N, C-alpha and C positions, 0 to 999 in steps of 0.2 A: 433320285435313285439312279445310281450308275449301273449300267448293265452292258456286257459285251456279248459274247456268244452264249446262247441258251439252247441246250440240246432239245431236239424235237420231243423227246419223252417228257421233259418238264413242261414244254409248251402245251402238249396235249393235256397234261394234268391241270395246268393253270387255266386253260381255256374252258374247262368245265365250270370254273368259278365266275366267268364273266362273258357277256355277249360281246363279240368282237366285230359284229356287223356294222358297216358304215351306214346302213339304212335304218332310220329311226322312225318308230311308230309315232303318229300324230297323237298329241294329247298327253304325252308322258311328262312326268314332273321331276324336279330335282330331288334327289334322295339325300337327306342329311341324316347323320347318326341319331339314334334315339336319345332322349333326355337322360342324363346321368348326373351323378354327384361325385365330386372328388373324394377319394378315399381318406380315411382318417390318417392324420399325421402328415398330410401334404399341404401345399399352398393352395387352399381352396379359394374359389372366387368369392369376393365379398362385395355386397352392396350392388349387385347387378341383377337384372332380370334376364333370365336365359332366353335366347331366341327360340322360336318354335323348333323342336326337334334336336336341339343341341344344348350343351352347357357352354359357358363362356369363360374366357380367361379373365384376369383381374382388371379393375377399372383403369381408365386413362383416357386421354383425348384421342378421338378417332382420327386416323390417318388413312389416306387412300380410299376415302369414302366413295360410295356409289354416286354418280352424277358429277364427280369432279373430273372434268375433262382437261387433261394437261395440255391440250392442243388449242384451247380457246385463247387466242391472242391476235395480234395484228398481222401475223404471217399470211401471205397469199402464195400458195404453191402454183406452179405452172401445170403440173400433172399430179394426179392423185397418188398418195402413198399406197402401195400394193404389198400386202403381207402374204407370204406363202407358208403353209405348215406342212413340213415333210413328216407325216405322221405314220407310225407303225400301227396299223389297224388290224393286221392279220396275225400277229404273233403275240408273245407275252407282253410286249410293249403296249398292247391295247389297254392294259390296266391303267396306264397313265394317259395314253394318246387318244383313246376313245372319249373319255370325259374331257380331256384337254382340248381336243379339236372342236368339240361342241362349245366348250367354255370360251375359247378364243373367238368363235363366231358371235356368241352372245355379247362379249365385250366390244367387239367391232361394231355391232348393231347399236349398242348403248351409246358409244361415242359418236357414231354417225347421227343418231337421234339428237345428240347434243351439239351438232355442228361439224362433226368430222375433224379434219385437220387441214389447215391452210385454205379454208374455204371450200374444200372438196370432200366428198365422202371417201372413206377408207375402203379399199378393195381387199378381198380376202379369198384365197384359194387353198384347197387341201389336196395333197398328193399322197397316196398310200405307198410307203416304201416296203411293206410286206415283210419286214425283218430281213431283207436281202440287200447286201452291199451294192450289187449292180443296180438294183431298182432304186436305191437311194441316190446313186450317181445320176441315173436317168431323170429321176424326179427333180433333182437340183438343177440340171441343165434345162429341163422343160420349163421350170419356173423362171429361171433367168431369161430364157428365150421369150417367155410370155410377159416379160416386163416387171416381174417381181423385184422389189428393191429392198426387202427385208424378209428374213426367214426364221421360223421357229423350227428347231431341229429335233430329231427323234432321241429316245432315251438310251439306245444302245451305242456303245463306241464302235461296234462292228458296222453299224450303218451311219453313225454320226461322223466318224473319221473320213470315210469316202465322200460323204456329202461335203464336208469341209474342204477336202482336196479339190472337189469340183467347183465349189463357190470361190474359194481362194481370194477372199477379200472383195469380191464383186458385189457383196451385200453383207450387212451384219447378220450374224447367226446367234440367236438366243436358244440355248439348249434348255428347254422348259423343265424336264424331269430329271435330267442327269445330275448325279452327284460326283461324277468322275472329274477331278481337277485337271486331268490330262487333256480334256476336250476344251478347256478354257484357254484361249490364246488371243488377247486383244490385238497382237500384231497381224493376225489373220482375220480379225473381226469377229472372234468367237467368245461368247460369254455364257456363264451359267445363270439360271434364274434362281437357283437354290444354293444352300450351303453344300459343302463337300463331305465326302466320306470321312476324312480325318476329323472334321468338326463333329459330325453326328455320333461317331463311335466314341470320341473323347467325352462328349456330353453324357452319353450313356454310362461311361466309366465313372466320371466324376459324380453323377447323380447317385449311383449305387454306393460309391465309397462314402459319400456324405450321409447315406442312410445307415452307416455303420458296418457295411459289408466289407470284408477284407480278403476273402478268398473267392476265386471264380474259375469256371471252365468256359471254353468256347467251342462252338461247332462251326467248322469251316469246310469249304469245298474248293479244290484247286481247279474245278471246271470253269470257273469264272472269277475275274479279279474282284468283282463286287462281293462275292461270297467268301473270298480269302482275305481281301484287303481290309474289310471292316473288322473282322476278328483280330487281325494283326494290329490295327490302330487301337482297338479296345485294350488289348494286352499292354501295348506301349503306355497308354494313358493311365490305365488302372495301376500298373506297377510304378509309374511316375508319382502317382498320388500316394502310394504306400501300400497298395494291396498286392496280392499274388495271384497270378493265373497258373493254376497247378497242372492243367493239361488242356490240350486242344484235341477234339475228336473230329476226325475227318468223315465226310460223307460224299456221295455222288448226287448230282442233280437229278438222276434217274431213280434214286432209292425211294422205296415206299415202306421200308422197315428199318427201324433204328434200335432194335432190341439188343444187338451186340454192343453198341456204344452205351446204351442205357444200363445194361448189366455191368459193364466195366465202371461206369460212373457210380453205380450203387455200391461198388466195392471200395470206393475211395474213403480213407479214414485219416483225418476227419472229413465229413461231407462238405463239399464247397457250398457257399452261400448264394452264388450267382451263376447263371448260365446266360451267355450272350451269343447270339447268332444273327445272321442276315438272311435266314431261310425265308422262303415264300410259302403261302398256302398252296396246296393242302399239306405239304410236308410238315410245316410247323404244327398243324393240328394233330398229325400222327405222332410226332415227337411228344407233344403235351400229354396225349393219351397214354403213351408208353411210360412217361415219367410218373404219371399217377399210378399206373399199374405196378410200378416198381416201388411204390411208397415214397417217392421223392417229391412230396408235396410242399416241403418247406423251402425248396430252392426258389429264389427269385429269378424269373425268366424275363429278359429284356432283349428287344430286337431293334434292328435298324428300320429305315422307312419302308422296307419291303413288307413289314407287318401292316403298315398303313395302306400301301398300294394294293395289297392283295387281301385286305379286309380280314385281319386275324380274328376279329370278334364274330365272324361268321362260323367259326369252329364251335360255337355254342358255349355252354357253361364251363367247359374245360379251359377256355381262354380267359375267364374272369381272373383278375389279379396280374395278368401279364402287362409289362410295361413296354413302350416302344418310342422311338424318336419320330417326330412328325414335323412337317414343314410349316404348318399353321393350324389354327383352331379359331372358331368364331369368338370374337372378343370386342369389348368397347374400344380397344386400341387399334382395330383394323376394320376394313370394309368387307370382310369375308361373308358374314351373314347377309348383309345387304345385297351382295352380289349373288349369293345362292338364291335369295328370295326373288331377285330380278330374273334370274335364269329360270326359276320355276314358273314365273308368270308368263314366260315365252313358250313354255312347254318343253324346254330342253331337259334332257336327262343327264345329269352330271353325277356319276356314281361315287366319286371320292371327293372329299372336301379339299385336301391338299392339292391335288393335281388339277382340279378345276380352277382353284385360286391362283396357282402358279401360272397357268395359261393366261389368265386375266392379267397377271403381272407382266408377262412377256409382251403382250399387246401394248400395255400402257408404257412400257419402257421404249418400245420402237416408235410409238406415236409421239411420246414426249421428245424423243430425239429429233424427229422431223419437225415438230413445232418449235423447239428451242433454236434449232439451226436454220429453220425455214428452208429446208432442202431435203431432197430424196437422193442426193449423191452418196454413194456407198462410203467413200472415205470420210466424208463429213459426218454421216450418221455414226460411223464407228468411233470416230474421235469424240463425238458428243456423248455417246454412251460411256466411253472409257473415262469421262470426267464427271459423271453424275455423282452428286453427294446428297444423301438423304432425299432421294426422289420418292414422293408419295406413290404407292401402288396399293393393290387390293390387300396384300398381306401385311402392310405396314409401310416401311421405307426400304430402299436399296441404295447402296453406295458402291460404285465401281472404281472410283479414283484410288489409285495405288493398291488395288486388291488383286491384280493379275487376272481379272476376269471372273473371279469368284466373289460374289457379294458377301460382305460381313453381315450375317443374319443369326438371330437367335434360333435355338432348337427348342421345339415344344416337346416336353416329355408328357406322354399320355399313358393312361392305363385303361384296361377293360373292366367295366363295372356293370353288372346286370345286362351283359350282352351288348354293350355299346361303349364307344370311347369316352373317356372322361379326362378333363384337364388336370394335370398335376402341377407342373411348373414350367416356366419359360427360362431358358438359360443359355449362356454362351460360355463354353469351357475355358478355364484359366490356362490350360496347357493343350496345345494341338501338335501332334506328331508331324514330322515332315512327310509329304506325300512321296 
């Protein structure tokens, strides 16, 4: 999820939905979505037993499975690999970085139990950047001064870009939750762990067009590139496929009422078949309620990974039938459920599936780079990551070679059914707009 500046009003709304404290109560457990079934007319899982608390995607050979330590080889490091997480624990970024920072620690502990890397235990430290660019720079410098030689970056470009300026190639940086391709720059040692906004928006567009939908509207906000960029990419891709986006409705990130836009939408003739937006909760919950109140129950609503990050299914029955792009989902083709189960066994509380799994991926990428190169030298680690092809990680595999720092990854299309996310299909769009 790419995020730049988010106004305090939206932060206040968002923080109602999630605890942002870095102090964790003992004995908490990993929270996985409730068991659901794929809706009729979608690619439902076949021949698999759903893990406790979730459905799974289709069958296949497991990759990135738990207990597979990419660092078990003959390498002997002279000093331990030290990973720092510049986490946004006090702002809206806590939606990703609170579960992400805990998940990264779980993955470090699991790998250390399995031998660490280079014959030494991996070290791990977290610095809270508090949604503040200056704090991000301070955290980066403190980590470098403290001997950190690999960094997991925050989700906001407003904090990620200053961090990258401070690090400036002195360590590889993996942006765990960001989908902003502008943050990926292998020449500066910067990589994303996820797909980009052009990819997820295009996947949403292609999915809807393949369902026979040919007309759409978007909701966008100029307050942030994430909320304006994703609708623009969706429009580009949807119209490239042959559909028409008939109108874009603007909103502010501080809005709590969308009746004006909904009333205008209700007056369109013919009524559009799709509504795409990158809104977060609780705004999207309000919009869904107002769409229902206006009798617009036939429109298919689909969102970006913000629906996943801010738990759209927490809106209750009104969210049933909503679709959204997600980074991963437990499946026989990945190690996600194994990882969530292992995290639960440690007492860790990982509140979102996608962002816990992406944090695990980020750790595995950095550890595999140290193991393959048998080095903690910054330039060596960066070059190794930039040449990875089909590296097994928790969510499946990642490739960075010739991708300009944005791994080629499938988008999981999920829906909300009976108050929980359900798998629909995994896809990689045929057409991706230029960023």
